[in-house]
Backbone bond lengths (Angstrom), bond angles and torsions (degrees), N, CA, C in turn:
res aa  C-N    CA-C-N  psi(-1)  N-CA   C-N-CA  omega(-1)  CA-C   N-CA-C  phi
1 X - - - 1.305 - - 1.585 114.78 -
2 X 1.299 118.59 125.34 1.465 117.94 -174.35 1.586 108.70 -76.99
3 X 1.323 111.60 141.48 1.475 118.04 178.90 1.540 110.92 -99.51
4 X 1.337 108.43 140.03 1.586 113.24 178.35 1.481 106.32 -115.61
5 X 1.283 119.39 130.37 1.429 125.28 -178.47 1.510 104.94 -98.40
6 X 1.300 124.27 128.84 1.410 129.79 179.55 1.535 108.47 -100.35
7 X 1.278 114.43 110.47 1.514 116.34 173.26 1.530 109.46 -109.46
8 X 1.407 113.06 129.82 1.465 110.01 179.72 1.519 104.12 -81.25
9 X 1.320 106.44 128.57 1.534 115.99 -175.98 1.646 105.90 -105.76
10 X 1.302 117.25 15.44 1.500 117.05 176.64 1.448 110.19 127.74
11 X 1.320 124.23 -0.44 1.466 125.49 179.24 1.607 109.59 -53.56
12 X 1.368 115.88 -50.04 1.428 120.53 -174.27 1.570 111.16 -59.52
13 X 1.338 111.10 -40.99 1.450 118.23 176.10 1.570 111.80 -64.22
14 X 1.173 117.25 -35.90 1.489 125.04 177.43 1.500 110.27 -63.52
15 X 1.283 114.55 -50.61 1.446 121.62 174.41 1.398 117.65 -49.59
16 X 1.435 114.61 -49.65 1.472 127.83 178.03 1.591 107.74 -56.69
17 X 1.402 109.29 -56.27 1.449 112.64 -179.42 1.509 115.98 -56.46
18 X 1.280 116.68 -48.23 1.406 117.57 177.28 1.547 118.86 -62.53
19 X 1.293 117.37 -33.02 1.459 129.80 177.22 1.594 103.31 -65.79
20 X 1.237 118.61 -46.33 1.456 120.12 -174.71 1.459 112.13 -76.18
21 X 1.413 119.02 -33.52 1.371 119.73 179.21 1.551 111.35 -73.83
22 X 1.277 117.58 -27.24 1.411 118.77 -175.42 1.560 112.48 -76.63
23 X 1.402 116.98 -25.94 1.504 121.25 -172.06 1.514 110.53 -62.17
24 X 1.282 120.16 -56.86 1.489 114.98 -175.13 1.483 115.89 -73.76
25 X 1.355 119.77 -16.20 1.409 122.02 -172.56 1.578 113.65 -94.93
26 X 1.366 117.43 -51.47 1.465 118.38 179.31 1.412 109.17 -162.73
27 X 1.253 114.03 139.78 1.573 120.02 -175.71 1.507 112.84 -84.64
28 X 1.316 118.83 25.19 1.503 119.79 176.32 1.528 108.68 -86.71
29 X 1.319 113.46 158.27 1.455 119.09 173.08 1.518 112.44 -138.95
30 X 1.425 110.57 155.25 1.385 117.83 170.81 1.511 108.66 -121.46
31 X 1.235 118.42 134.84 1.522 120.78 176.32 1.516 106.48 -128.55
32 X 1.257 109.39 132.15 1.560 120.83 -178.37 1.439 107.21 -115.64
33 X 1.366 115.75 126.92 1.455 115.65 175.96 1.602 107.99 163.85
34 X 1.278 110.93 -152.03 1.502 120.68 -178.23 1.562 109.61 -108.25
35 X 1.188 119.04 117.27 1.475 128.69 -178.42 1.470 117.08 -105.59
36 X 1.364 115.42 -16.27 1.518 115.71 170.10 1.415 110.87 -83.54
37 X 1.295 118.43 121.06 1.489 119.69 -170.74 1.590 119.23 -49.66
38 X 1.345 112.18 -44.02 1.412 118.33 175.47 1.425 119.45 -56.59
39 X 1.380 115.40 -40.55 1.440 128.73 176.53 1.500 105.07 -68.73
40 X 1.325 122.84 -56.71 1.396 126.25 -177.83 1.512 112.02 -49.03
41 X 1.300 112.17 -40.45 1.516 120.04 -178.73 1.538 109.05 -61.84
42 X 1.312 109.82 -55.67 1.492 118.87 -179.21 1.608 111.50 -58.64
43 X 1.350 111.68 -41.95 1.481 114.65 -179.08 1.611 110.24 -66.21
44 X 1.420 117.58 -33.37 1.399 123.52 -176.36 1.578 106.12 -69.38
45 X 1.392 115.03 -40.93 1.410 119.73 -177.02 1.639 108.98 -62.51
46 X 1.352 112.42 -41.97 1.505 113.65 178.05 1.466 114.53 -69.17
47 X 1.399 115.45 -41.01 1.498 122.66 -178.24 1.539 109.35 -56.31
48 X 1.251 113.54 -55.78 1.498 118.58 -171.23 1.565 115.83 -99.63
49 X 1.248 120.61 -13.18 1.315 130.81 179.80 1.657 110.81 79.79
50 X 1.388 114.60 165.52 1.459 121.65 171.43 1.509 109.05 -132.35
51 X 1.278 112.43 -167.51 1.489 115.18 176.84 1.387 109.07 -72.10
52 X 1.299 125.24 -19.59 1.455 128.02 -178.51 1.593 116.34 -112.50
53 X 1.359 112.48 -18.91 1.455 120.87 -172.82 1.530 107.18 -112.79
54 X 1.350 121.23 121.30 1.416 116.74 177.83 1.565 115.10 -74.92
55 X 1.325 112.50 149.98 1.556 117.01 -178.96 1.536 110.44 -57.68
56 X 1.308 113.19 129.61 1.496 121.85 176.40 1.623 110.27 -131.24
57 X 1.351 119.47 65.93 1.390 127.53 -164.57 1.625 112.34 -68.20
58 X 1.242 112.54 71.62 1.413 118.44 -179.83 1.587 116.45 -69.18
59 X 1.304 115.17 -34.37 1.509 121.22 -179.80 1.450 109.28 -78.37
60 X 1.369 118.53 -55.31 1.371 118.20 -176.74 1.495 116.04 -56.90
61 X 1.339 116.38 -44.28 1.509 123.96 178.25 1.459 111.13 -60.71
62 X 1.477 118.84 -32.89 1.362 128.32 -178.31 1.602 107.50 -61.21
63 X 1.515 109.21 -53.44 1.404 113.32 -175.12 1.605 113.04 -70.25
64 X 1.340 114.21 -36.71 1.394 115.12 177.54 1.520 113.06 -63.07
65 X 1.315 119.36 -39.26 1.515 124.71 -178.24 1.476 110.12 -71.44
66 X 1.318 120.21 -25.28 1.466 123.76 -171.46 1.484 117.72 -117.66
67 X 1.326 119.18 5.97 1.431 122.63 -175.23 1.668 109.08 -51.57
68 X 1.230 116.23 -47.43 1.567 120.77 -176.81 1.535 109.98 -56.11
69 X 1.389 111.32 -47.13 1.478 116.86 177.36 1.532 114.54 -63.27
70 X 1.300 115.79 -36.94 1.504 121.09 176.25 1.410 114.23 -66.99
71 X 1.356 116.33 -41.56 1.435 123.16 177.29 1.648 108.93 -62.10
72 X 1.364 110.81 -47.21 1.483 110.85 179.20 1.546 111.51 -62.88
73 X 1.329 118.62 -38.71 1.451 121.43 -178.64 1.555 110.06 -61.39
74 X 1.356 116.33 -43.01 1.336 129.76 -174.80 1.584 108.38 -71.21
75 X 1.265 122.01 -36.90 1.376 127.81 175.88 1.457 110.47 -71.51
76 X 1.388 124.63 -37.28 1.421 127.35 175.87 1.514 107.13 -67.49
77 X 1.366 120.23 -38.87 1.363 123.18 179.13 1.463 111.51 -61.30
78 X 1.373 115.46 -49.78 1.493 116.34 -178.73 1.512 112.10 -62.83
79 X 1.296 119.33 -34.80 1.428 125.12 178.18 1.573 111.70 -58.35
80 X 1.331 110.56 -48.44 1.487 121.67 175.68 1.596 109.77 -61.82
81 X 1.229 117.25 -41.90 1.451 120.51 -176.42 1.491 114.59 -71.82
82 X 1.299 114.08 -19.60 1.579 115.99 177.63 1.530 103.02 -67.43
83 X 1.334 121.49 -38.19 1.369 124.70 -176.70 1.499 114.19 -77.38
84 X 1.351 113.78 -23.01 1.443 115.25 -176.41 1.496 106.77 -146.07
85 X 1.363 123.87 77.49 1.393 124.16 -172.26 1.497 117.28 -66.48
86 X 1.372 114.82 -19.64 1.485 116.74 -179.67 1.502 110.98 -76.69
87 X 1.263 118.41 -10.63 1.517 121.48 -175.32 1.506 109.52 -111.91
88 X 1.215 122.00 22.61 1.618 127.18 -175.15 1.556 108.14 -59.24
89 X 1.352 118.33 -38.32 1.452 116.94 178.98 1.547 110.16 -61.47
90 X 1.319 115.45 -45.48 1.445 120.33 -179.23 1.450 111.18 -61.09
91 X 1.310 121.04 -35.08 1.494 122.44 -173.34 1.478 108.55 -72.12
92 X 1.416 123.26 -24.63 1.471 125.71 -171.11 1.591 98.44 -93.34
93 X 1.170 127.76 -10.02 1.510 124.19 -173.91 1.552 108.61 -59.09
94 X 1.288 122.25 -42.51 1.485 122.64 -177.14 1.593 110.29 -60.01
95 X 1.414 119.65 -38.42 1.249 124.84 172.63 1.520 118.81 -57.67
96 X 1.369 107.30 -49.22 1.481 110.89 174.46 1.464 117.31 -63.36
97 X 1.321 116.25 -39.35 1.545 121.13 172.79 1.518 110.61 -57.65
98 X 1.328 120.78 -45.59 1.345 126.14 -179.15 1.494 114.31 -67.31
99 X 1.198 123.94 -33.69 1.569 131.76 176.26 1.615 98.12 -69.87
100 X 1.212 122.81 -51.84 1.523 125.95 -173.84 1.573 104.24 -58.90
101 X 1.294 120.72 -51.35 1.385 122.02 -169.89 1.574 109.15 -72.04
102 X 1.306 114.55 -33.82 1.549 117.23 172.41 1.500 114.19 -65.43
103 X 1.298 118.51 -35.11 1.423 118.93 179.23 1.539 110.94 -69.76
104 X 1.330 117.04 -40.70 1.450 126.65 177.38 1.535 107.34 -56.23
105 X 1.333 114.32 -50.03 1.432 122.81 -176.88 1.472 113.84 -61.92
106 X 1.318 114.45 -34.18 1.463 120.81 -177.04 1.610 105.44 -77.58
107 X 1.318 119.95 -39.59 1.471 118.94 172.56 1.519 114.15 -57.83
108 X 1.332 108.66 -38.54 1.544 108.98 -175.81 1.576 109.50 -79.58
109 X 1.318 116.68 -29.11 1.345 121.72 -174.94 1.468 126.47 -79.35
110 X 1.291 113.87 -30.43 1.475 122.30 -178.76 1.565 108.87 53.43
111 X 1.276 117.58 -140.87 1.499 130.21 8.04 1.631 102.68 -82.69
112 X 1.382 113.78 139.14 1.413 117.62 -174.39 1.536 108.07 -111.44
113 X 1.307 116.63 160.59 1.440 118.69 175.03 1.437 105.86 -70.43
114 X 1.338 117.20 135.57 1.472 123.10 -173.11 1.615 109.34 -67.19
115 X 1.292 107.09 157.59 1.461 109.64 177.09 1.527 110.77 -71.86
116 X 1.285 116.09 157.92 1.496 118.71 176.25 1.580 112.57 -53.39
117 X 1.285 117.87 145.62 1.531 118.80 -179.42 1.542 107.83 -48.68
118 X 1.286 117.64 -49.45 1.572 119.26 -179.11 1.531 111.11 -56.89
119 X 1.211 115.29 -40.80 1.507 119.07 -177.11 1.582 106.37 -68.62
120 X 1.336 115.46 -48.60 1.481 113.99 -178.83 1.551 111.07 -59.21
121 X 1.314 117.22 -44.11 1.401 124.22 -179.71 1.616 110.03 -56.69
122 X 1.260 113.40 -48.13 1.454 119.01 177.37 1.524 116.32 -61.20
123 X 1.263 113.05 -38.68 1.408 120.72 178.11 1.565 111.57 -80.20
124 X 1.245 112.65 -38.92 1.483 118.78 -172.65 1.545 112.20 81.52
125 X 1.323 111.89 26.00 1.431 117.43 -171.17 1.579 106.62 -162.49
126 X 1.289 118.42 139.34 1.458 118.41 178.41 1.490 112.13 -134.33
127 X 1.287 122.00 56.72 1.433 130.90 167.74 1.452 114.05 -113.85
128 X 1.286 122.46 79.79 1.450 124.53 -171.70 1.565 111.33 -53.70
129 X 1.222 109.95 142.66 1.605 124.93 172.81 1.525 110.42 76.41
130 X 1.284 122.40 -13.45 1.496 124.63 179.61 1.516 120.60 -114.42
131 X 1.295 115.26 4.84 1.515 115.25 -172.38 1.499 115.25 -61.71
132 X 1.234 121.22 -42.62 1.458 120.00 179.29 1.572 111.46 -106.70
133 X 1.201 119.01 -13.25 1.532 121.34 -177.34 1.504 110.66 80.99
134 X 1.435 117.50 8.25 1.482 116.76 -172.77 1.555 106.91 -71.99
135 X 1.357 122.59 -39.21 1.393 123.65 179.48 1.430 113.57 -57.67
136 X 1.388 111.15 -45.01 1.537 113.85 -177.70 1.555 109.12 -65.03
137 X 1.245 119.31 -41.46 1.418 120.30 -177.01 1.510 111.03 -70.01
138 X 1.249 118.94 -18.86 1.457 123.59 -173.07 1.539 111.90 -87.19
139 X 1.290 116.82 -11.74 1.463 121.25 -178.70 1.488 105.61 -77.62
140 X 1.365 120.88 115.20 1.382 126.97 -174.68 1.394 112.62 -135.16
141 X 1.382 114.55 163.02 1.481 124.24 173.28 1.466 113.38 -108.28
142 X 1.398 116.36 120.45 1.335 121.26 -179.43 1.556 109.50 -104.91
143 X 1.307 122.77 134.47 1.488 117.94 173.35 1.473 106.06 -109.04
144 X 1.267 114.55 156.75 1.440 124.01 170.97 1.600 117.27 -168.89
145 X 1.277 111.74 -167.64 1.443 115.93 178.07 1.550 114.31 -95.54
146 X 1.177 120.51 130.82 1.461 124.85 179.32 1.608 106.56 -55.19
147 X 1.283 115.15 135.87 1.462 122.94 179.18 1.558 115.27 71.60
148 X 1.263 116.64 7.74 1.482 121.48 175.94 1.524 113.28 -91.27
């Protein structure tokens, strides 16, 4: 089984920066991910691996590969929000859309550790994470109020 090393290339700092920037401006939030419990569970098994499923870190690698782009989008959103603080939520929507699209692209693009031969034979297919398209369709953006 192939091993994947996860190196934080700035995602944690991005989360801290965005959290701090959103506090004084607007209490709205955007969450991007899997909110259907059965899909979230399946996604977590593939992201982190299990005893039977190899690690296929599509979310962590997405954030690591795109941190600079996300910081740039967040910086632009903050700049626009200064001029129009009532529309801060709207200003961050492009960032949320970009994160969602990048996660979907990562799921589709791999390359991922192939399924076990027995799994591939049972499914008749060996393209992990994309067989039915269910995971890609399940990546959604939820908006809400911070602290709610």
